C-alpha positions in Angstrom: 1.2 299.5 35.9 3.1 301.2 33.0 6.2 300.0 31.2 8.2 302.5 33.4 7.0 300.7 36.6 9.5 300.7 39.4 9.2 298.2 42.3 9.1 301.0 44.8 5.9 302.2 43.1 4.0 299.2 44.4 1.0 300.4 46.5 -0.3 297.8 49.0 -3.8 298.8 49.8 -6.8 297.4 51.7 -8.9 297.1 48.5 -12.7 296.9 49.0 -13.4 293.8 46.9 -16.7 291.9 46.9 -15.7 288.2 47.2 -17.0 285.7 44.6 -17.4 282.0 44.6 -14.3 280.0 43.7 -14.2 277.3 41.0 -14.1 274.6 43.7 -17.2 276.0 45.4 -19.0 276.2 42.0 -18.0 272.6 41.2 -19.8 271.4 44.3 -23.1 273.1 43.5 -25.9 271.0 41.9 -25.6 271.5 38.2 -29.3 272.1 37.9 -28.7 275.4 39.8 -26.0 276.7 37.3 -28.5 278.3 34.8 -30.0 280.3 37.7 -26.5 281.3 38.8 -25.7 282.4 35.3 -28.7 284.7 35.4 -27.8 286.0 38.8 -24.2 286.7 37.8 -25.4 288.6 34.7 -27.2 291.0 37.1 -24.1 291.8 39.1 -23.8 295.6 39.2 -20.0 295.3 39.3 -19.0 294.6 35.6 -15.7 293.1 36.6 -17.2 290.6 39.0 -20.1 290.0 36.6 -17.7 288.8 33.8 -15.5 286.9 36.2 -18.4 285.1 37.7 -19.7 284.3 34.2 -16.3 283.0 33.2 -16.1 280.6 36.2 -19.6 279.3 35.6 -19.1 278.8 31.8 -15.9 276.9 32.5 -17.8 274.7 35.0 -20.3 273.9 32.3 -17.6 273.0 29.9 -18.0 276.1 27.6 -14.3 276.8 27.6 -14.2 279.3 24.7 -17.0 281.4 26.2 -15.4 281.2 29.6 -12.2 282.5 28.2 -14.0 285.3 26.5 -15.7 286.3 29.7 -12.3 286.1 31.6 -10.7 288.5 29.1 -13.6 290.9 29.4 -13.4 290.8 33.2 -9.7 291.8 33.0 -10.6 294.8 30.8 -12.5 296.2 33.9 -10.3 295.1 36.7 -7.3 292.8 37.3 -7.8 292.1 41.0 -10.3 289.6 42.4 -11.0 287.9 45.7 -12.5 284.5 46.3 -14.9 284.0 49.2 -13.1 282.7 52.3 -15.0 279.9 54.2 -13.8 281.0 57.6 -12.5 284.3 59.1 -9.1 284.7 57.5 -5.9 284.2 59.4 -3.7 284.4 56.3 -4.0 286.8 53.4 -2.5 285.1 50.4 -2.0 287.0 47.1 -1.7 284.9 43.9 0.1 286.5 41.0 -1.6 285.0 37.9 -0.9 285.1 34.2 -3.1 287.1 31.9 -4.8 284.2 30.1 -6.1 282.4 33.2 -7.1 278.7 32.7 -4.3 276.2 32.3 -1.7 279.0 32.5 -2.1 279.3 36.2 -2.0 277.1 39.3 -5.5 276.1 40.7 -4.6 277.2 44.2 -8.2 277.5 45.3 -8.5 273.7 45.6 -5.8 273.8 48.3 -7.7 276.3 50.3 -11.2 274.8 50.5 -12.8 275.4 53.9 -9.6 277.0 55.1 -8.9 280.3 57.0 -6.7 281.5 54.1 -8.1 284.4 52.0 -7.1 284.2 48.4 -6.8 287.4 46.3 -5.9 287.1 42.7 -4.0 289.7 40.7 -3.6 289.2 37.0 -0.7 290.4 34.9 -1.4 292.1 31.6 0.0 290.7 28.3 3.3 292.5 28.9 3.7 291.1 32.4 2.7 294.3 34.2 0.8 294.5 37.4 -1.7 297.1 38.4 -0.3 299.8 40.6 -2.7 299.1 43.5 -2.1 295.6 45.0 -4.2 294.1 47.8 -2.3 294.1 51.0 -1.3 290.6 52.0 0.8 288.6 54.3 2.5 286.5 51.6 2.4 286.1 47.9 2.7 283.1 45.5 3.5 283.1 41.8 0.6 281.2 40.2 1.7 281.7 36.6 3.0 278.5 35.2 6.0 277.9 32.9 5.5 278.1 29.2 7.4 279.7 26.3 4.6 282.0 25.5 4.8 283.4 29.0 8.5 284.2 28.9 7.9 287.9 28.6 5.7 288.0 31.6 8.3 286.0 33.6 11.1 288.3 32.7 9.3 291.3 33.9 8.0 289.5 37.0 11.6 288.4 38.0 12.6 292.1 38.1 9.6 293.2 40.0 9.7 290.6 42.7 13.3 291.3 43.6 12.0 294.2 45.7 8.6 292.8 46.7 7.6 294.0 50.2 6.2 290.6 51.3 7.5 287.0 51.3 7.2 285.2 48.0 6.4 281.5 47.4 7.9 280.1 44.2 10.3 282.7 42.8 9.6 283.0 39.0 13.2 282.2 37.9 12.8 278.8 39.6 9.5 278.1 37.9 11.3 278.3 34.6 13.3 275.3 35.6 10.1 273.2 35.0 10.2 273.6 31.2 10.3 270.1 29.7 13.6 270.7 27.9 15.4 272.3 30.9 14.2 269.9 33.6 16.5 267.2 32.4 19.6 269.4 32.8 18.4 270.7 36.2 17.9 267.2 37.6 20.6 265.3 35.8 22.6 263.2 38.2 19.9 262.9 40.9 20.4 259.4 42.4 17.7 256.8 41.6 15.9 259.2 39.2 15.1 258.4 35.6 14.3 261.4 33.4 14.6 260.9 29.7 16.1 264.0 28.0 13.5 266.1 26.3 14.6 268.2 23.3 12.7 271.1 21.7 12.7 270.3 18.0 11.5 272.3 15.0 9.0 270.5 12.7 11.4 270.1 9.8 14.1 268.4 11.9 11.8 265.7 13.4 12.8 263.2 10.7 16.1 262.7 12.6 14.3 260.9 15.4 15.2 257.4 16.5 12.1 255.4 17.5 10.1 254.9 19.7 9.6 258.5 20.7 7.2 260.5 22.8 6.1 263.7 21.0 3.9 266.7 21.9 3.6 270.3 20.7 5.4 272.9 22.7 3.2 274.6 25.4 0.6 271.9 25.6 -0.6 270.2 28.8 -3.0 267.6 30.0 -2.0 265.1 27.3 -3.0 267.4 24.5 -1.2 266.3 21.3 0.8 263.7 23.3 1.6 260.6 21.2 4.0 257.7 21.0 5.5 257.2 17.5 7.2 253.9 16.6 8.3 254.6 13.1 8.9 257.3 10.4 5.5 256.5 8.9 3.7 257.0 12.3 5.6 260.3 12.7 4.4 261.6 9.3 0.8 260.6 10.1 1.1 262.5 13.4 2.5 265.6 11.7 -0.3 265.6 9.2 -2.8 266.0 12.1 -0.9 268.9 13.8 -0.1 272.4 12.7 2.5 273.0 15.5 5.8 274.5 14.5 7.9 273.0 17.4 7.6 269.9 19.5 9.0 268.3 22.6 10.6 265.0 21.8 11.9 262.4 24.2 12.7 258.6 24.3 9.8 256.4 25.4 10.5 254.6 28.6 8.4 251.4 29.3 7.3 251.8 32.9 4.8 248.9 33.0 4.6 247.0 36.3 5.0 243.3 36.4 1.2 242.8 35.9 1.3 244.8 32.6 -0.4 247.9 34.0 0.9 251.4 34.1 0.9 253.4 37.4 1.4 257.1 37.9 1.8 258.9 41.3 1.0 262.5 41.8 3.1 264.0 44.6 3.1 267.5 46.0 6.5 268.8 47.2 5.6 271.4 49.8 8.6 273.1 51.4 10.5 270.0 50.5 8.1 267.6 52.1 6.3 265.1 49.9 2.6 264.5 50.0 0.8 261.9 47.9 -2.2 263.2 46.0 -3.3 260.2 43.9 -2.2 256.9 42.3 -3.7 256.2 38.9 -3.6 252.7 37.4 -4.5 251.9 33.8 -3.5 249.7 30.8 -2.5 252.6 28.7 0.9 254.4 28.8 -0.7 257.8 29.0 -1.9 257.7 32.6 -4.4 260.3 33.6 -6.6 259.8 36.7 -10.0 260.3 35.3 -9.6 258.1 32.2 -8.0 255.5 34.4 -11.5 254.7 35.7 -10.5 254.4 39.3 -14.1 254.9 40.5 -15.1 251.8 38.5 -12.6 249.4 40.1 -12.6 248.4 43.7 -9.2 246.7 43.2 -7.6 249.8 41.9 -9.0 251.9 44.7 -7.8 249.4 47.3 -4.3 249.7 45.9 -4.5 253.5 45.9 -5.7 253.4 49.5 -2.8 251.2 50.5 -0.3 253.4 48.8 -1.7 256.6 50.3 -1.9 255.2 53.8 1.6 253.8 53.8 3.2 256.6 51.7 5.3 258.1 54.4 6.4 254.9 56.0 7.2 253.0 52.8 7.5 255.3 49.7 9.1 258.3 51.3 11.5 256.2 53.3 12.6 254.5 50.1 12.8 257.6 47.9 13.7 260.3 50.5 17.1 261.1 49.0 15.8 261.4 45.5 12.9 263.6 46.4 15.1 265.8 48.6 17.6 266.3 45.7 14.7 267.2 43.4 13.5 269.8 45.8 17.0 271.3 46.3 17.8 271.4 42.6 14.5 272.9 41.5 14.5 275.5 44.3 10.7 275.6 44.4 8.6 275.9 47.6 5.5 274.3 46.0 5.7 271.9 43.0 3.7 268.9 41.7 5.5 265.8 40.5 4.0 263.1 38.3 6.2 260.0 38.5 6.2 256.2 38.4 8.3 253.5 40.1 10.3 251.4 37.7 10.7 247.7 38.2 14.3 248.2 39.5 12.9 250.6 42.2 14.1 253.9 40.5 11.8 256.8 40.2 10.7 257.8 36.7 9.8 261.5 36.5 7.3 262.6 33.9 7.1 266.2 34.8 7.4 268.8 37.5 4.9 271.6 37.3 3.6 274.3 39.7 0.2 274.1 38.0 -0.6 270.5 39.0 -4.2 270.0 40.2 -4.4 268.5 43.7 -7.8 268.5 45.4 -10.3 266.9 47.7 -13.3 266.8 45.5 -13.5 263.1 44.7 -16.8 261.6 45.9 -16.4 260.5 49.5 -18.7 257.5 49.1 -16.4 256.1 46.5 -13.1 257.3 47.8 -13.6 257.4 51.6 -9.9 257.2 52.3 -9.0 260.4 50.4 -10.2 263.4 52.6 -7.9 262.7 55.5 -4.9 262.1 53.2 -5.5 265.2 51.1 -6.0 267.3 54.3 -2.4 266.5 55.2 -1.2 268.3 52.0 -3.6 271.2 52.6 -2.3 271.5 56.2 1.3 271.3 54.9 0.6 274.2 52.5 -0.9 276.3 55.3 2.0 275.5 57.7 4.5 276.5 55.0 2.8 279.9 54.6 2.8 280.5 58.3 6.5 279.6 58.6 7.5 281.9 55.7 5.4 284.8 57.1 7.0 284.3 60.5 10.6 284.0 59.3 10.7 286.3 56.2 7.9 288.7 57.1 9.9 289.9 60.1 12.9 290.5 57.9 10.8 292.5 55.4 9.7 294.9 58.1 13.2 295.6 59.5 
């Protein structure tokens, strides 16, 4: 699509795409088969699919730089792809993705494993333009996640989607509410919600900080560059190890439970309804599920199981008003919350992000309680799509 693109120029077409395996399917394959799959992918006569298949396989093997290179080469050939659907599709879902792939985008495929939802991906170019020919679909979702480097893509996408001919999940202007420095102002005043103000600070102004502080470079995720600094000396040591020009800075909130451990819940808000996705328990204030070693502790898993099984009756009942207010203020149909319960019962929110990873790939022999719980979230996502198609799809055709 050119810079002179007009929304009325969108062409919805039944594109003849050869489906490829999704990352979740590749992740379930015996790793000893991956070299053979790399060879088979390299022989694909469709160069776009060849490079995209290689990209997904290299990412699965942990070769991220090579995977990114293959992704970019794939987009040079084509910017529309289709993941294989496990069952005859009932819903055609189009995901509008950022040009860089990877952590820039929501891993929606994990929501759709074994479903009857066909997932087509259309990638923006660096300027935020879409290709003129778009796969026909029943409903679309913006998979591009908030970041400052993606602001240009968002600005163009906001204009384009105002006249989109199908229902949209997650309008792009609302995704921008998830930026770490804006989130505080969006959710300020929500009852029983603790959210330390995050400021975006240039490197040369960081000396004005009052300690302890949490600091991370702008546009990083997954704990990259995240640190707690307790003094000016620690701050200088931190800066010596980073070449970032700007940082997010906030006050540190001690959210340890009475037993001295830290707990983080991941909750999906789907059409305003909360679904628990995991509970991570660790002795470190940076709480990520895999480093928490949940698979190594029967006691931790028993607590997670109890939390997941009583989530609606206990947690949601206690925090319903808070979660509902978060949903209303953010305006997002699908968003992932990482949070903790403070000792006084208030909810501490770490972040709200449309790119949060929720999945059902944990080993069933270790986490037998998870499949049924996660299926509730997956079913909730499907039901949301059907409601929006039914309600808004009819309006689009009038």
